[in-house]
N, C-alpha and C positions, 0 to 999 in steps of 0.2 A: 384750584382744588378747594373743596370745602370739607372740613372736619365737623361732624355733627356733634356739637358740644351740648345739645339738649338731651342726649342720651346719657344715662347714668354711667356708662362705661368710661366716659371722658370727663366726668366731674371729679371733685375732691382731689385725691392724690394724682390721678391721671392728668387732671387739668393743669396743675403746676408743672408736671413733667413735659407736657406738650408745649407749654409756654417756653420752657427752656430750650426745647429742640427747635422751635420756631426761631428763637433768638440766635441760635448757633447756625441757622440755615440748613440743618441736617435734612429735614423733611423737604424744604424748598429745593435744595440741590438735587435730591433724589428724584422728586417729582419732575423737575425741569429736565433732568437727564433722560428720564423715560420718555417724556413728551418729545424732546428734540431728537431722540433716537428714532422715533416713529416718523418724524418729519423727514429725516435723512433717508429712511427706507422708501419714502414716496417721492424721491428725486432720482429715478432710475438712471438718468443720463449723466448725472453729476459724477465727477471723478472722486476717488477716495480721499483726495486731499482737500475736498471742498469744506468750507467752514460755515457754521451757522451761529446764530446768536439770539439772545433774548434777555429781557429784564423782568424780574418778578417783584411786585410790591407785596409786602407782608402786612396784612390787615388783621387787627385784633378786635375790631368792633363791628356791631351791626347797626341797623338803622334806628333801633330803639335804645341806643347807648348801652347795649348789652355786649357781653363777651362773646365774640363770634370769630374764631380764628379761621382765616381763609387767605387765599392768594389771588392776585390779579396779575397775570403774565402777559406781556406784550412780546410776541414772537414774530420773527420774519418767516413768512410761509414759503421758505425755500432756502437754498444755500448759495454761497459765492465761491468761485474758484478762479485762480489765475490761469489763463490759457495763452496760447500763442497770439490770440487776438486781443489780449488784455483781460481785464476782470469781467467775468461772465456770471449772470444770475440764472440759477436753475429753479424754476418754480415747482412746488409740489403738485402732484397729480393724484387723483383718486382718494381725496380725504373725505370719505363718506361718514355718515353718522355711525356706521358699524365700526369703522376704524377708531373714532373718538371713544366709543364704548369700550373697545379693546384697551385703549390707553387708560381709561378710568379703572378698569378691572385690574390691570397690571399695577397701577399705583396702589390700589386698595390692598392687593396681596402683599406687595413689598412693605407697606406700612404696618400691616398686621403681623407680618413675620418679625419686623423690627420691634414692635411692641412685645411680642412673645419672647424674643431673645432678651429683652430688658426686664423681663418678669413683671410687666405691667398688665399683661393679659395671660390667663391660663390657656392651655391648649383647647379646652372646651369652649371658652369664651371666643377665642379666635375662630374656631370652626363655626360657631353659632353666627358670628358676624358675617361669615362668608355666605350664609344662607339668607341674610336680610334682603328684603325687596328695596327697590328704588335706590340702588347703588350701595346699600349697606352703610349709610352715613357719609358716603363720598359722592361728590358731584363735579363733573367736568363739563363746563359750558364753553362752547367754541363756535358761537354763531356770529360774533362780531368781527367784521373784516373791514379794514381801512384801505382804500385804493392808494397806489403808490404816490400820487401827486395831490392827494386830499390833505393838505397841510392843516386846514381848520379842523377836519375830522380827527386827525392825529393829535392835535392839541387838546380837543375835547376829551379824547380817550385818556391821555396822560394826566389831564387835570382830574378826571374822575378817579383814576387809579391812585393818584397822589393826594387825594383830598384828606383834610384833617378829620379828627374824631367826630366833630359835630359842626353844623353850620351856624355861625354866630347870628345870622339874620333870622333864624327860626327860634332863637332863645330869647325869652322876655321875662320880666319880673312882675308878678301880680301882687301889688302892695296890700290889697285887702286881705288876701289869704296868706301872705308871706310865703309864696310858693314860686318856684321857677317853672315857667311853662315852656315846654319844647314841642314845637309843631313837627309831627312826623312827615317824612317826605311823601308817604302814601298811607291810606288807611290800612289797618291790620285786619286779619280775618274776622275778628270780633267787632269791627267797626271803629276801634279806637283810633283817634287822630292826634292826640296830644299826650305828653307825659307831664304829670304834676309832681314836682319834687321839692323837698325842703333843700336848703343850701347844703346841708350835711349829706343828704342822700345823693345829691348831684356830685359832690366831691368824692363820695364813696365809689361811685361809678367811674369817675375819671381816674381814681387811683388804681383801679383794676386794669383800665384800658391803656394808660400811658406806658410806653415801652420802657424796659430797663435802661438805665444810664449807659451810654456808649454803644447801645445795640443798634445794628443797622436794620433799616426797614426795607432795604433793597437787596435783591439777590441776582447777580448777573452771571450769565453763562456765555462764553465765547470760545468755541473750539472747533 
């Protein structure tokens, strides 16, 4: 899930509050609970005792070393249950784009209600965000699927989800200008391909993106 921190509603005081909630896993747990609940609904043959699981990486950064709070969740597309014949896996069926859109809408409504209860959004602001196009600042992407025995694919996925704030091999020092040069992973919409930062500007960005001490960057769900 992605929270659109570019919009003013999530800047300033909201931004700090959202950081705290990410740190305490409140939003991550709620979003994961909704997502896994829909997965269970699409395992019609599974018994009620079936278990599902997933792990979510909490990311605070974007590709331009900017503050961009979002999750990367690795979820099993089904549930497990102990049967007379041993442990059995029930794969989800009917996970269409419409279902994914429903999950996204449910998460958005739940989060906006939470913001309203915490007096971070007024009633008018919450209702206005419900009418925004393109997910209203929320985006659920669920097009990546790794086959059961694709161990290399699974490793690539977890390496991507657990990557650090920046790639060291793309960071260099330009002695002539006394600037740090950070090559972006892909060109931006305006064609920009690099960041040119003074050492202090670089440290300022890192200070915002580094997680608080003792905060977990993983959120696990197993039930």
